[in-house]
N, C-alpha and C positions, 0 to 999 in steps of 0.2 A: 224852100227846100229844106228835108229834114236831115240831118246829119245821122249818120250809123255809128252807134256806139260800138267801140273796141273792146274786146278782153283784155283784162290787163292781168300782168303776171305777178304774183304776190310770194315771198318769202315771210313765214309767220313762224315765231320760234314759241316754244311753252305752247304747240298747238296738241300736246294730248290730254290737256285738261284746263279747266278755270278758265279765264279771259283769254288765253290763247286760243283756246276750241272752240269758244264761242265766236269770237272774231272769224279764224279761220270758217266756221260755219255760215257766218253771215254774208261774209265775201261768196263763197259758192253759190249760196243761194241768189246772189245777185248776178251769177254768171262769171264770176271772175275765176280766174286759174289759181289756185293755191297751194305751195309746197310746204308741209309743214315739218318743223325740225321738233325734236324732243327726245329724253333718253329713251321712250318707248311711245309706240301709238300713233307715230306720225310717218310720213312719207320719208325722213332721214331720221335715223336712231342714231343720234350723238350727246357725248358729255361735253356741255358748254364752260365747265369748270377747269378745262385743260386747255391749254395753247395747242396742243394737238388735236381734240377734239373740234375747237373751234376751226382750225385750219381745213379738218378733214371735212366739216360739215359744211361749210362756203364752197370749197371745190365740187362737194355733191350735189348742192345748189344750184351750182353754175352748171353743171352737166345736166341735172334735170331739167332745168328752163332753159335748156338749149342757148345758153348765154343771153337770155333775155328776161330782164327782170327790172319792172317798173316801180316796185315798192318792196321795202322789208319793215315790218312789224314787229319789234323786240319783246316779246311778253314773258319769255323765262325767267323765273326767280323764284327765291326761296327765303324765309325768313326764321332760318334757324339760328340761334344764338352761338354761333362756330364760325370760324374763319373761311369757310366754305362758301358762305354766304357772301361774301365779297368778290370772291371767284366767279361766281355765277351771274352776281346782278350788277357785278361792273365791268368786269374784264369780257365775261360771256355775252353783253350786248356791245360793249364799245369797240373790242377787238374784231369780233363778228361783221359788224356794220362796217369796219376801215376795209375788212378784206372783200366785202361786196362793192364797196363804195365805187370801184372802176368800171365794174359790169354795169351796175346803177346809174352810173352817170351817162349811159348810151340810150337811156331809154329818153324818149320826147317828153315825157312827163316824170321825171323820178320824182319819189317822195320816200321819208323814212320817219319812223316814230317810234319810241320806246315808252315802256311802263315804269315811271318811277313810283313814287309815294307820297301821301299827304305825311308819312313817316320822317320824310326829309326835312319838316318843320322841327323835328323832336330834336331833345339833345343828342350831339353825336361826339365822336373823337376827333379832334381838327387835325390831330396826327394820323391818324388811319384817313381821314378824307384829302390831306396833303399828299399821302403817298399814293394813293389811287389816281389822282390827277396827274401825278408825275410819271404813272405808268409803272411803277414799280411794283410789280405782283409779288415777288419774295419780298419785301419789307411790309406790304401790307397784309401778307397773310400772317408774318411775323408778329405785329402789332395786334391783328385778329385773335391770335392763339392767347397773346398776353392778355388782353381783354377777356375772355372766356376763361381763362385760368383764376381769375379775379369773382366766379360766381356769375350775379346779376350783372354785371357790366357786360358778359358777354352778348347783352342784347343789342348794344351799341354797334356791333357790326352792321346789323340791318339798317338803323337809320344812317349810318355814316354813308355806307354804299350807294343809297337813293340820293342825299345830299350831293355827294360826288356824282353820280350821274346825270343829276340833275344840272349841276354846274358845268359839267362835259360838254351837254348838249346846248346849253346858252353860250360857252367857249368855241365851239367846233363849228358851231352852224352858221356863223359868217366867215369863215375861212374857206380858202380856194377849193378845199375837198368837196364841201358842202354848197354853200352859197353860189362860189363859184361856178359851179358844175350845174347850177340851178335846182339844186335837191332842196324844199324844205325839209328841216331837222326839228322835230319837237318831241315832247315828253307829254305823257298825260299822268297825273298824281292821282289816284283813287283814295277814298278813305277805307274804310270796312268794308270789302267786299264779300259776299256770301260764297265760297268756293271751298273744294278740298283742302286748301291751305287755312283755310279759316274753321271750319266745320267743329273740329273738335273745340276749339276755344270758345266759340259760339253756343255749343251745347248745354252750357250750365251758366245758373244765374250769375256765380261769381266770376266766370269768365264773360260774361256779356258786359258786367259791370265795369272791369278792368279794361276792357277795350273802348267802351263809351266815355269811361273818365279821362281816357288818355286820346281820343278820337272823337269828341263831341260832333253829332251831324245832326242838326237840328231840321234840316229838311228831308223828309223822307225816311230817314234813318239807314240802316246797311243798305248797299245797293247790290243789284243783280251784275253778274258780269256782262250782260247785253249794254248796259249805259255806257260803258268802257268801248265796247265792241264798236259801237254808232260813232261815236267820237275818234276813235282811231282809225276807220274806216273814211270819215270826212278827211281828215289830216292827212291821209296818205290818196285821196282823188284827186283827179285834174283840177276839182273843183278851188283845192287849195294853192294858191300862187305866192301869197305872200305873207302867211302866217309862219314864221320861223324863231327859233331860239326860247321856245316858251315851253314851261312846265305848267300847265293846263290842270289847275286841282278841280276834279269833278268828283267833291268830296261831300255833299249834302252840307257843307258849311263850316268845314273843319278849318280851312284855312282863315276864314272869316272871322271865326271864333277865337282862334289862338291868336291872331295877330292883330287884331281890330281894324279899324278902318283906314287907319293911315300908316301904309307900307312904304312910302315915298320918302320921308325924313330920313 
């Protein structure tokens, strides 16, 4: 007897471009229902850099889905060397997911996945990471602004936001809100992805060298967004029942290159 496949309802942030758009497109091609969230170009126009924007986006997502959400994929993010980066990359993911968690938990097979980065392995600001994990957005923005004022140190806003996000996933994945509700919660961490976010930097030889010196990708070089979309789609499918709390480095070898063969000691 063949089981009849059922359509799943997905919320995808950052769905207007890059990894988010590619993931939303892949899901729709597979027959899933997708509600996209972005500043523009999606079903829900929302600014995830503010608490009010996150709340409004979550309420609209619940409304448009008629209260049925099977999976959330949070792809929205920016890489600018400014404090706005921590608001979008960390709170725009974690708070949004927390707002949707009660509805998500009602699904017979709820799933959640977020986009971190191989930059989570880079030098960061421990003070900023701690403020993010403490949920103190005001303090995080203050620290981020101080880093930006120092010039090149402003870049630390980005790896700090991604380090904190990966740690949040690991910490929260085993709590009552997520594991207790049967929700696998994971992150994917790309290396360099060819997307609107990286297009300008990768357009010059100097830019490519800078990227590759910091993000060495010995396997197949820079990736396309579809590589991330395939993994995000599996992590949020009914097939994934036990993978949780992981940051999966889909990075062409960045992690293995930077951290070596023994990460357990």
